[in-house]
A tleap script that builds the chain and sets N, CA, C and O, in Angstrom:
source leaprc.protein.ff14SB
mol = sequence {
  NMET ARG LYS PHE GLN SER SER VAL ALA VAL
  GLY PHE PHE MET GLY SER VAL VAL ALA ALA
  SER GLN MET PHE LEU LEU ILE PHE LEU ILE
  LEU PHE GLY TYR ILE GLU ASP ARG LEU GLU
  ASN ASP MET SER VAL ASP GLY GLU ARG LEU
  ASN GLY PHE VAL CYS LEU VAL GLN ALA VAL
  LEU LEU GLY SER PHE ALA ALA ILE LEU ALA
  ALA HIE ARG SER GLU ILE LEU ASP GLN LYS
  ILE SER VAL GLU ASP ASP GLU ASP VAL THR
  TYR GLU ALA PRO LYS ARG ALA THR VAL CVAL
}
set mol.1.N position { 109.162 103.480 109.966 }
set mol.1.CA position { 110.341 103.768 110.751 }
set mol.1.C position { 111.041 105.022 110.237 }
set mol.1.O position { 111.860 105.597 110.954 }
set mol.2.N position { 110.745 105.454 109.030 }
set mol.2.CA position { 111.402 106.653 108.529 }
set mol.2.C position { 110.877 107.903 109.222 }
set mol.2.O position { 111.646 108.794 109.582 }
set mol.3.N position { 109.577 107.959 109.403 }
set mol.3.CA position { 108.983 109.180 109.937 }
set mol.3.C position { 109.104 109.250 111.455 }
set mol.3.O position { 109.271 110.337 112.010 }
set mol.4.N position { 109.023 108.114 112.131 }
set mol.4.CA position { 109.034 108.089 113.594 }
set mol.4.C position { 110.306 107.405 114.076 }
set mol.4.O position { 110.307 106.206 114.357 }
set mol.5.N position { 111.385 108.169 114.168 }
set mol.5.CA position { 112.654 107.613 114.627 }
set mol.5.C position { 112.935 108.046 116.051 }
set mol.5.O position { 113.987 108.624 116.326 }
set mol.6.N position { 112.021 107.778 116.954 }
set mol.6.CA position { 112.264 108.070 118.360 }
set mol.6.C position { 112.469 106.750 119.095 }
set mol.6.O position { 112.153 105.681 118.574 }
set mol.7.N position { 112.997 106.838 120.298 }
set mol.7.CA position { 113.258 105.614 121.054 }
set mol.7.C position { 111.961 104.910 121.420 }
set mol.7.O position { 111.929 103.684 121.525 }
set mol.8.N position { 110.889 105.673 121.616 }
set mol.8.CA position { 109.598 105.063 121.940 }
set mol.8.C position { 109.063 104.278 120.739 }
set mol.8.O position { 108.556 103.169 120.905 }
set mol.9.N position { 109.171 104.839 119.541 }
set mol.9.CA position { 108.667 104.165 118.342 }
set mol.9.C position { 109.460 102.897 118.049 }
set mol.9.O position { 108.878 101.867 117.709 }
set mol.10.N position { 110.778 102.963 118.176 }
set mol.10.CA position { 111.603 101.786 117.924 }
set mol.10.C position { 111.335 100.725 118.991 }
set mol.10.O position { 111.272 99.536 118.678 }
set mol.11.N position { 111.178 101.141 120.231 }
set mol.11.CA position { 110.866 100.198 121.304 }
set mol.11.C position { 109.509 99.550 121.126 }
set mol.11.O position { 109.351 98.353 121.369 }
set mol.12.N position { 108.528 100.331 120.703 }
set mol.12.CA position { 107.196 99.781 120.458 }
set mol.12.C position { 107.232 98.783 119.317 }
set mol.12.O position { 106.615 97.721 119.399 }
set mol.13.N position { 107.951 99.116 118.250 }
set mol.13.CA position { 108.063 98.207 117.106 }
set mol.13.C position { 108.771 96.920 117.507 }
set mol.13.O position { 108.347 95.828 117.128 }
set mol.14.N position { 109.846 97.050 118.271 }
set mol.14.CA position { 110.580 95.873 118.702 }
set mol.14.C position { 109.724 95.013 119.638 }
set mol.14.O position { 109.768 93.785 119.559 }
set mol.15.N position { 108.960 95.638 120.505 }
set mol.15.CA position { 108.080 94.898 121.396 }
set mol.15.C position { 106.982 94.169 120.655 }
set mol.15.O position { 106.629 93.044 121.010 }
set mol.16.N position { 106.436 94.802 119.623 }
set mol.16.CA position { 105.384 94.140 118.849 }
set mol.16.C position { 105.948 92.969 118.038 }
set mol.16.O position { 105.257 91.968 117.847 }
set mol.17.N position { 107.176 93.078 117.564 }
set mol.17.CA position { 107.802 91.967 116.845 }
set mol.17.C position { 108.053 90.797 117.795 }
set mol.17.O position { 107.829 89.643 117.428 }
set mol.18.N position { 108.513 91.084 119.004 }
set mol.18.CA position { 108.736 90.027 119.989 }
set mol.18.C position { 107.407 89.381 120.380 }
set mol.18.O position { 107.333 88.160 120.523 }
set mol.19.N position { 106.363 90.186 120.554 }
set mol.19.CA position { 105.049 89.641 120.898 }
set mol.19.C position { 104.519 88.739 119.791 }
set mol.19.O position { 103.946 87.687 120.075 }
set mol.20.N position { 104.700 89.135 118.538 }
set mol.20.CA position { 104.263 88.306 117.415 }
set mol.20.C position { 105.058 87.003 117.374 }
set mol.20.O position { 104.501 85.946 117.078 }
set mol.21.N position { 106.350 87.071 117.666 }
set mol.21.CA position { 107.177 85.864 117.691 }
set mol.21.C position { 106.702 84.906 118.778 }
set mol.21.O position { 106.619 83.700 118.549 }
set mol.22.N position { 106.392 85.434 119.949 }
set mol.22.CA position { 105.897 84.582 121.030 }
set mol.22.C position { 104.525 84.005 120.703 }
set mol.22.O position { 104.221 82.875 121.084 }
set mol.23.N position { 103.700 84.768 120.005 }
set mol.23.CA position { 102.389 84.261 119.619 }
set mol.23.C position { 102.530 83.067 118.677 }
set mol.23.O position { 101.842 82.061 118.848 }
set mol.24.N position { 103.415 83.169 117.684 }
set mol.24.CA position { 103.612 82.060 116.757 }
set mol.24.C position { 104.217 80.852 117.459 }
set mol.24.O position { 103.894 79.715 117.115 }
set mol.25.N position { 105.093 81.079 118.441 }
set mol.25.CA position { 105.639 79.969 119.205 }
set mol.25.C position { 104.543 79.286 120.020 }
set mol.25.O position { 104.524 78.060 120.121 }
set mol.26.N position { 103.644 80.056 120.593 }
set mol.26.CA position { 102.531 79.497 121.346 }
set mol.26.C position { 101.584 78.719 120.443 }
set mol.26.O position { 101.095 77.657 120.828 }
set mol.27.N position { 101.321 79.232 119.255 }
set mol.27.CA position { 100.473 78.502 118.301 }
set mol.27.C position { 101.130 77.179 117.917 }
set mol.27.O position { 100.446 76.165 117.781 }
set mol.28.N position { 102.454 77.181 117.740 }
set mol.28.CA position { 103.169 75.945 117.445 }
set mol.28.C position { 102.991 74.934 118.569 }
set mol.28.O position { 102.745 73.756 118.308 }
set mol.29.N position { 103.114 75.379 119.813 }
set mol.29.CA position { 102.969 74.468 120.946 }
set mol.29.C position { 101.546 73.938 121.064 }
set mol.29.O position { 101.346 72.770 121.396 }
set mol.30.N position { 100.561 74.781 120.796 }
set mol.30.CA position { 99.163 74.338 120.825 }
set mol.30.C position { 98.921 73.294 119.737 }
set mol.30.O position { 98.261 72.282 119.977 }
set mol.31.N position { 99.455 73.541 118.543 }
set mol.31.CA position { 99.301 72.567 117.461 }
set mol.31.C position { 100.015 71.253 117.778 }
set mol.31.O position { 99.547 70.184 117.385 }
set mol.32.N position { 101.133 71.323 118.478 }
set mol.32.CA position { 101.855 70.117 118.868 }
set mol.32.C position { 100.983 69.257 119.782 }
set mol.32.O position { 100.938 68.036 119.632 }
set mol.33.N position { 100.296 69.889 120.723 }
set mol.33.CA position { 99.379 69.150 121.587 }
set mol.33.C position { 98.174 68.624 120.831 }
set mol.33.O position { 97.685 67.529 121.110 }
set mol.34.N position { 97.698 69.403 119.876 }
set mol.34.CA position { 96.559 68.981 119.060 }
set mol.34.C position { 96.920 67.773 118.203 }
set mol.34.O position { 96.089 66.891 117.988 }
set mol.35.N position { 98.157 67.732 117.713 }
set mol.35.CA position { 98.621 66.590 116.922 }
set mol.35.C position { 98.631 65.329 117.781 }
set mol.35.O position { 98.241 64.255 117.322 }
set mol.36.N position { 99.076 65.461 119.023 }
set mol.36.CA position { 99.081 64.305 119.928 }
set mol.36.C position { 97.675 63.743 120.109 }
set mol.36.O position { 97.481 62.528 120.078 }
set mol.37.N position { 96.698 64.623 120.297 }
set mol.37.CA position { 95.310 64.174 120.470 }
set mol.37.C position { 94.789 63.493 119.212 }
set mol.37.O position { 94.119 62.463 119.297 }
set mol.38.N position { 95.086 64.049 118.062 }
set mol.38.CA position { 94.604 63.456 116.809 }
set mol.38.C position { 95.276 62.107 116.540 }
set mol.38.O position { 94.645 61.205 115.988 }
set mol.39.N position { 96.551 61.957 116.922 }
set mol.39.CA position { 97.226 60.674 116.737 }
set mol.39.C position { 96.609 59.595 117.623 }
set mol.39.O position { 96.502 58.441 117.209 }
set mol.40.N position { 96.202 59.960 118.838 }
set mol.40.CA position { 95.556 58.989 119.728 }
set mol.40.C position { 94.212 58.523 119.177 }
set mol.40.O position { 93.788 57.398 119.442 }
set mol.41.N position { 93.539 59.384 118.409 }
set mol.41.CA position { 92.246 59.048 117.833 }
set mol.41.C position { 92.364 58.502 116.408 }
set mol.41.O position { 91.357 58.372 115.712 }
set mol.42.N position { 93.582 58.184 115.972 }
set mol.42.CA position { 93.855 57.644 114.633 }
set mol.42.C position { 93.310 58.541 113.529 }
set mol.42.O position { 92.669 58.065 112.592 }
set mol.43.N position { 93.568 59.834 113.643 }
set mol.43.CA position { 93.128 60.796 112.631 }
set mol.43.C position { 94.349 61.349 111.903 }
set mol.43.O position { 95.475 61.232 112.386 }
set mol.44.N position { 94.119 61.949 110.744 }
set mol.44.CA position { 95.196 62.517 109.928 }
set mol.44.C position { 95.753 63.779 110.587 }
set mol.44.O position { 95.003 64.577 111.148 }
set mol.45.N position { 97.068 63.952 110.514 }
set mol.45.CA position { 97.713 65.108 111.135 }
set mol.45.C position { 98.605 65.869 110.161 }
set mol.45.O position { 99.423 66.683 110.587 }
set mol.46.N position { 98.461 65.619 108.855 }
set mol.46.CA position { 99.353 66.252 107.878 }
set mol.46.C position { 99.213 67.768 107.872 }
set mol.46.O position { 100.218 68.479 107.853 }
set mol.47.N position { 97.992 68.270 107.888 }
set mol.47.CA position { 97.779 69.718 107.869 }
set mol.47.C position { 98.281 70.396 109.123 }
set mol.47.O position { 98.824 71.500 109.067 }
set mol.48.N position { 98.099 69.733 110.262 }
set mol.48.CA position { 98.560 70.315 111.524 }
set mol.48.C position { 100.081 70.358 111.588 }
set mol.48.O position { 100.660 71.306 112.118 }
set mol.49.N position { 100.725 69.327 111.047 }
set mol.49.CA position { 102.192 69.330 111.022 }
set mol.49.C position { 102.724 70.460 110.153 }
set mol.49.O position { 103.696 71.125 110.514 }
set mol.50.N position { 102.089 70.676 109.011 }
set mol.50.CA position { 102.515 71.769 108.136 }
set mol.50.C position { 102.298 73.122 108.814 }
set mol.50.O position { 103.175 73.985 108.779 }
set mol.51.N position { 101.134 73.302 109.426 }
set mol.51.CA position { 100.858 74.563 110.125 }
set mol.51.C position { 101.817 74.776 111.290 }
set mol.51.O position { 102.286 75.891 111.518 }
set mol.52.N position { 102.105 73.713 112.021 }
set mol.52.CA position { 103.041 73.822 113.134 }
set mol.52.C position { 104.436 74.192 112.671 }
set mol.52.O position { 105.107 75.015 113.294 }
set mol.53.N position { 104.877 73.583 111.573 }
set mol.53.CA position { 106.202 73.890 111.033 }
set mol.53.C position { 106.279 75.343 110.570 }
set mol.53.O position { 107.272 76.026 110.820 }
set mol.54.N position { 105.231 75.812 109.894 }
set mol.54.CA position { 105.206 77.203 109.419 }
set mol.54.C position { 105.219 78.174 110.607 }
set mol.54.O position { 105.909 79.192 110.567 }
set mol.55.N position { 104.465 77.863 111.650 }
set mol.55.CA position { 104.441 78.722 112.829 }
set mol.55.C position { 105.795 78.742 113.533 }
set mol.55.O position { 106.229 79.787 114.017 }
set mol.56.N position { 106.462 77.589 113.591 }
set mol.56.CA position { 107.788 77.547 114.212 }
set mol.56.C position { 108.795 78.361 113.408 }
set mol.56.O position { 109.593 79.102 113.982 }
set mol.57.N position { 108.765 78.229 112.090 }
set mol.57.CA position { 109.677 78.997 111.234 }
set mol.57.C position { 109.403 80.493 111.385 }
set mol.57.O position { 110.337 81.290 111.469 }
set mol.58.N position { 108.132 80.873 111.420 }
set mol.58.CA position { 107.773 82.289 111.568 }
set mol.58.C position { 108.243 82.826 112.918 }
set mol.58.O position { 108.719 83.958 113.002 }
set mol.59.N position { 108.113 82.021 113.974 }
set mol.59.CA position { 108.562 82.446 115.301 }
set mol.59.C position { 110.074 82.656 115.317 }
set mol.59.O position { 110.565 83.617 115.909 }
set mol.60.N position { 110.807 81.758 114.668 }
set mol.60.CA position { 112.272 81.888 114.629 }
set mol.60.C position { 112.677 83.110 113.806 }
set mol.60.O position { 113.574 83.855 114.199 }
set mol.61.N position { 112.020 83.315 112.670 }
set mol.61.CA position { 112.361 84.472 111.838 }
set mol.61.C position { 112.065 85.787 112.555 }
set mol.61.O position { 112.885 86.705 112.531 }
set mol.62.N position { 110.913 85.881 113.183 }
set mol.62.CA position { 110.580 87.113 113.897 }
set mol.62.C position { 111.493 87.321 115.097 }
set mol.62.O position { 111.891 88.449 115.387 }
set mol.63.N position { 111.826 86.245 115.795 }
set mol.63.CA position { 112.743 86.361 116.929 }
set mol.63.C position { 114.126 86.813 116.506 }
set mol.63.O position { 114.743 87.637 117.181 }
set mol.64.N position { 114.621 86.283 115.395 }
set mol.64.CA position { 115.941 86.708 114.917 }
set mol.64.C position { 115.906 88.154 114.422 }
set mol.64.O position { 116.875 88.893 114.597 }
set mol.65.N position { 114.785 88.563 113.800 }
set mol.65.CA position { 114.667 89.961 113.382 }
set mol.65.C position { 114.647 90.889 114.590 }
set mol.65.O position { 115.247 91.963 114.559 }
set mol.66.N position { 113.960 90.480 115.653 }
set mol.66.CA position { 113.933 91.296 116.872 }
set mol.66.C position { 115.316 91.384 117.502 }
set mol.66.O position { 115.698 92.437 118.014 }
set mol.67.N position { 116.074 90.282 117.467 }
set mol.67.CA position { 117.436 90.306 118.015 }
set mol.67.C position { 118.340 91.223 117.198 }
set mol.67.O position { 119.141 91.968 117.764 }
set mol.68.N position { 118.218 91.174 115.867 }
set mol.68.CA position { 119.016 92.066 115.013 }
set mol.68.C position { 118.611 93.518 115.239 }
set mol.68.O position { 119.467 94.401 115.297 }
set mol.69.N position { 117.317 93.766 115.366 }
set mol.69.CA position { 116.842 95.125 115.628 }
set mol.69.C position { 117.345 95.626 116.966 }
set mol.69.O position { 117.716 96.793 117.085 }
set mol.70.N position { 117.366 94.768 117.979 }
set mol.70.CA position { 117.867 95.177 119.296 }
set mol.70.C position { 119.364 95.457 119.255 }
set mol.70.O position { 119.849 96.368 119.926 }
set mol.71.N position { 120.098 94.670 118.462 }
set mol.71.CA position { 121.548 94.868 118.376 }
set mol.71.C position { 121.897 96.172 117.666 }
set mol.71.O position { 122.905 96.799 117.991 }
set mol.72.N position { 121.079 96.587 116.701 }
set mol.72.CA position { 121.375 97.787 115.915 }
set mol.72.C position { 120.428 98.945 116.240 }
set mol.72.O position { 120.271 99.860 115.433 }
set mol.73.N position { 119.810 98.909 117.394 }
set mol.73.CA position { 118.848 99.933 117.786 }
set mol.73.C position { 119.481 101.320 117.840 }
set mol.73.O position { 118.873 102.295 117.398 }
set mol.74.N position { 120.678 101.414 118.372 }
set mol.74.CA position { 121.323 102.723 118.481 }
set mol.74.C position { 121.668 103.300 117.111 }
set mol.74.O position { 121.608 104.515 116.921 }
set mol.75.N position { 122.030 102.442 116.152 }
set mol.75.CA position { 122.338 102.924 114.806 }
set mol.75.C position { 121.084 103.456 114.122 }
set mol.75.O position { 121.156 104.423 113.365 }
set mol.76.N position { 119.943 102.839 114.380 }
set mol.76.CA position { 118.688 103.313 113.794 }
set mol.76.C position { 118.313 104.663 114.379 }
set mol.76.O position { 117.847 105.549 113.663 }
set mol.77.N position { 118.517 104.820 115.688 }
set mol.77.CA position { 118.152 106.079 116.337 }
set mol.77.C position { 119.108 107.207 115.970 }
set mol.77.O position { 118.702 108.369 115.930 }
set mol.78.N position { 120.373 106.884 115.700 }
set mol.78.CA position { 121.348 107.912 115.329 }
set mol.78.C position { 121.162 108.393 113.901 }
set mol.78.O position { 121.545 109.517 113.575 }
set mol.79.N position { 120.581 107.567 113.046 }
set mol.79.CA position { 120.399 107.902 111.641 }
set mol.79.C position { 119.173 108.795 111.490 }
set mol.79.O position { 118.065 108.403 111.856 }
set mol.80.N position { 119.370 109.979 110.956 }
set mol.80.CA position { 118.256 110.903 110.744 }
set mol.80.C position { 118.005 111.028 109.249 }
set mol.80.O position { 118.913 111.339 108.478 }
set mol.81.N position { 116.772 110.782 108.854 }
set mol.81.CA position { 116.377 110.878 107.455 }
set mol.81.C position { 115.449 112.065 107.314 }
set mol.81.O position { 114.510 112.223 108.094 }
set mol.82.N position { 115.705 112.890 106.335 }
set mol.82.CA position { 114.878 114.062 106.107 }
set mol.82.C position { 113.555 113.653 105.485 }
set mol.82.O position { 113.521 113.023 104.428 }
set mol.83.N position { 112.468 114.016 106.150 }
set mol.83.CA position { 111.131 113.696 105.654 }
set mol.83.C position { 110.446 114.970 105.183 }
set mol.83.O position { 109.331 114.918 104.666 }
set mol.84.N position { 111.098 116.103 105.355 }
set mol.84.CA position { 110.474 117.377 105.012 }
set mol.84.C position { 110.154 117.495 103.536 }
set mol.84.O position { 109.158 118.117 103.166 }
set mol.85.N position { 110.993 116.899 102.677 }
set mol.85.CA position { 110.735 116.969 101.244 }
set mol.85.C position { 109.475 116.189 100.870 }
set mol.85.O position { 108.758 116.567 99.944 }
set mol.86.N position { 109.208 115.094 101.597 }
set mol.86.CA position { 108.043 114.269 101.290 }
set mol.86.C position { 106.741 114.942 101.686 }
set mol.86.O position { 105.695 114.640 101.113 }
set mol.87.N position { 106.783 115.857 102.665 }
set mol.87.CA position { 105.554 116.492 103.133 }
set mol.87.C position { 105.050 117.563 102.166 }
set mol.87.O position { 103.865 117.894 102.183 }
set mol.88.N position { 105.922 118.106 101.329 }
set mol.88.CA position { 105.523 119.158 100.400 }
set mol.88.C position { 104.747 118.607 99.209 }
set mol.88.O position { 104.013 119.346 98.553 }
set mol.89.N position { 104.900 117.341 98.931 }
set mol.89.CA position { 104.247 116.737 97.784 }
set mol.89.C position { 102.783 116.478 98.128 }
set mol.89.O position { 102.473 115.851 99.141 }
set mol.90.N position { 101.895 116.967 97.276 }
set mol.90.CA position { 100.469 116.734 97.508 }
set mol.90.C position { 100.027 115.526 96.708 }
set mol.90.O position { 100.550 115.254 95.627 }
set mol.91.N position { 99.072 114.815 97.241 }
set mol.91.CA position { 98.567 113.613 96.592 }
set mol.91.C position { 97.476 113.992 95.609 }
set mol.91.O position { 96.563 114.753 95.929 }
set mol.92.N position { 97.586 113.448 94.411 }
set mol.92.CA position { 96.554 113.647 93.406 }
set mol.92.C position { 95.985 112.289 93.041 }
set mol.92.O position { 96.718 111.381 92.650 }
set mol.93.N position { 94.687 112.159 93.170 }
set mol.93.CA position { 94.039 110.890 92.857 }
set mol.93.C position { 94.070 110.659 91.356 }
set mol.93.O position { 93.990 111.607 90.575 }
set mol.94.N position { 94.185 109.399 90.951 }
set mol.94.CA position { 94.182 109.129 89.500 }
set mol.94.C position { 92.829 109.439 88.890 }
set mol.94.O position { 91.789 109.292 89.531 }
set mol.95.N position { 92.865 109.866 87.652 }
set mol.95.CA position { 91.618 110.212 86.940 }
set mol.95.C position { 90.903 108.943 86.542 }
set mol.95.O position { 91.521 107.981 86.086 }
set mol.96.N position { 89.590 108.948 86.718 }
set mol.96.CA position { 88.778 107.803 86.323 }
set mol.96.C position { 88.397 107.910 84.859 }
set mol.96.O position { 88.019 108.972 84.365 }
set mol.97.N position { 88.506 106.801 84.194 }
set mol.97.CA position { 88.117 106.777 82.786 }
set mol.97.C position { 86.597 106.686 82.709 }
set mol.97.O position { 85.984 105.857 83.381 }
set mol.98.N position { 86.005 107.523 81.906 }
set mol.98.CA position { 84.533 107.477 81.747 }
set mol.98.C position { 84.170 106.482 80.666 }
set mol.98.O position { 84.711 106.515 79.561 }
set mol.99.N position { 83.265 105.615 80.994 }
set mol.99.CA position { 82.792 104.615 80.028 }
set mol.99.C position { 81.494 105.125 79.455 }
set mol.99.O position { 80.542 105.406 80.184 }
set mol.100.N position { 81.464 105.244 78.128 }
set mol.100.CA position { 80.253 105.761 77.459 }
set mol.100.C position { 79.540 104.652 76.752 }
set mol.100.O position { 78.502 104.882 76.132 }
savepdb mol mol.pdb
quit
């Protein structure tokens, strides 16, 4: 987000966060149905319950992050960070130790 502070980049990032949140919510709903099937067959559902809970928590966290990002979108776009100093620095690979 430092290098690409345009409205398209922020919108794309916000859209991908919302899509990920919806994906985790859908996985939670699929696991909820899978738990019902396993309960009818008298099978263990402990792992599915844990996975479903984690997916629900992840969906809520990503959704709240997307809402906060949407609320402060204009502040992110108004803030300009200088990246020119970072471009002058050249990357030097670490030296490999020779084993004799």
